[in-house]
C-alpha positions as CSV (number, residue, x, y, z in Angstrom):
1,M,72.3,88.7,112.5
2,D,73.8,91.9,113.6
3,V,75.7,93.7,111.2
4,M,77.9,96.9,112.1
5,I,78.1,99.3,109.2
6,I,81.3,101.6,109.2
7,A,81.3,104.8,107.1
8,R,83.5,107.9,106.6
9,N,81.9,111.1,107.5
10,N,82.9,114.3,106.1
11,E,85.8,115.2,107.8
12,G,87.4,111.6,107.0
13,S,86.8,109.7,110.4
14,L,85.4,106.6,110.8
15,V,81.8,106.4,112.1
16,A,80.0,103.5,113.1
17,I,76.3,102.9,112.0
18,G,74.3,100.3,113.3
19,P,74.0,97.5,114.1
20,V,71.9,96.3,111.3
21,E,69.5,93.3,111.8
22,T,68.5,92.6,108.3
23,D,69.8,89.9,106.0
24,E,69.6,92.3,103.0
25,A,72.1,94.8,104.5
26,E,74.6,91.8,105.2
27,E,74.2,90.6,101.4
28,Q,74.8,94.4,100.2
29,I,77.9,94.6,102.5
30,K,79.5,91.3,101.3
31,E,79.0,92.4,97.6
32,Q,80.7,95.7,98.4
33,V,83.5,94.1,100.2
34,E,84.2,91.5,97.6
35,G,84.2,94.1,94.8
36,R,86.6,96.5,96.4
37,S,88.9,93.3,97.5
38,W,89.0,92.6,93.5
39,A,90.2,96.2,92.9
40,V,92.7,96.1,95.8
41,E,94.1,92.7,94.6
42,G,94.4,94.3,91.0
43,T,96.0,97.4,92.6
44,A,98.4,95.6,94.4
45,V,99.4,93.2,91.1
46,V,100.0,96.6,89.1
47,I,101.9,97.9,92.0
48,A,104.3,95.0,92.4
49,V,105.0,94.7,88.7
50,V,106.0,98.4,88.7
51,L,108.1,98.1,91.5
52,A,109.6,94.9,90.1
53,A,110.3,96.8,86.8
54,L,111.9,99.4,88.9
55,V,114.2,97.3,91.2
56,S,115.3,95.3,88.0
57,A,116.5,98.5,86.4
58,W,118.2,99.4,89.4
59,V,120.1,96.3,89.5
60,V,121.0,96.3,85.7
61,V,122.5,100.0,86.4
62,A,124.1,99.1,89.7
63,L,126.0,96.0,87.9
64,S,127.1,98.0,85.1
65,P,127.5,102.1,86.0
66,A,128.3,102.8,82.2
67,I,124.8,101.9,81.2
68,A,123.5,104.9,83.2
69,S,126.4,107.6,82.5
70,P,125.1,110.3,80.5
71,E,128.0,110.6,78.0
72,T,126.6,107.5,76.3
73,Y,123.7,108.9,75.0
74,S,122.5,111.4,72.6
75,L,121.7,115.0,73.7
76,P,118.1,114.6,72.5
77,L,117.8,111.4,74.2
78,R,119.2,113.1,77.6
79,R,116.8,115.8,77.0
80,L,113.8,113.4,76.6
81,V,114.8,111.4,79.9
82,G,114.8,114.8,81.7
83,F,111.7,115.9,80.3
84,V,110.0,112.6,81.2
85,A,111.8,112.6,84.9
86,S,110.6,116.1,85.5
87,G,107.3,115.0,84.8
88,I,107.2,112.3,86.7
89,D,108.6,114.4,89.7
90,A,105.9,117.2,88.8
91,S,103.2,114.8,89.2
92,L,104.5,112.8,92.4
93,I,105.0,116.0,94.5
94,P,101.1,116.7,94.8
95,V,100.6,113.0,95.6
96,I,102.8,112.8,98.3
97,A,102.0,116.1,99.5
98,Y,98.1,114.9,99.6
99,L,99.1,111.7,101.2
100,V,101.1,113.4,103.9
101,G,98.4,115.7,104.6
102,L,100.2,119.0,103.6
103,F,97.0,120.3,101.9
104,A,94.9,119.8,104.7
105,V,97.3,121.2,107.0
106,V,97.3,124.7,104.8
107,L,93.8,124.6,103.9
108,D,92.8,124.1,108.0
109,R,94.5,127.4,108.8
């Protein structure tokens, strides 16, 4: 059976290698794909749970805005929430920039 192997080169684009005619290569590819599918499914479950938690928090705050009012919390708790929010913000901005490709644009000048 002919098997087409697809890989990424150093530039990040897809390259076709093959076709490969051995059954051994086919078995190796199947094992690698099956292992990755579990990782993808596990990641998808984690993302779904986090998204569900965020949506449920948003719904609770939307139904009862007094819960989100800063005046209902003590100053140390407000500072803690602000610190956590700035940490999340500082960690998400580089990830979003990487996913959008801004680093590649700057480095490829």
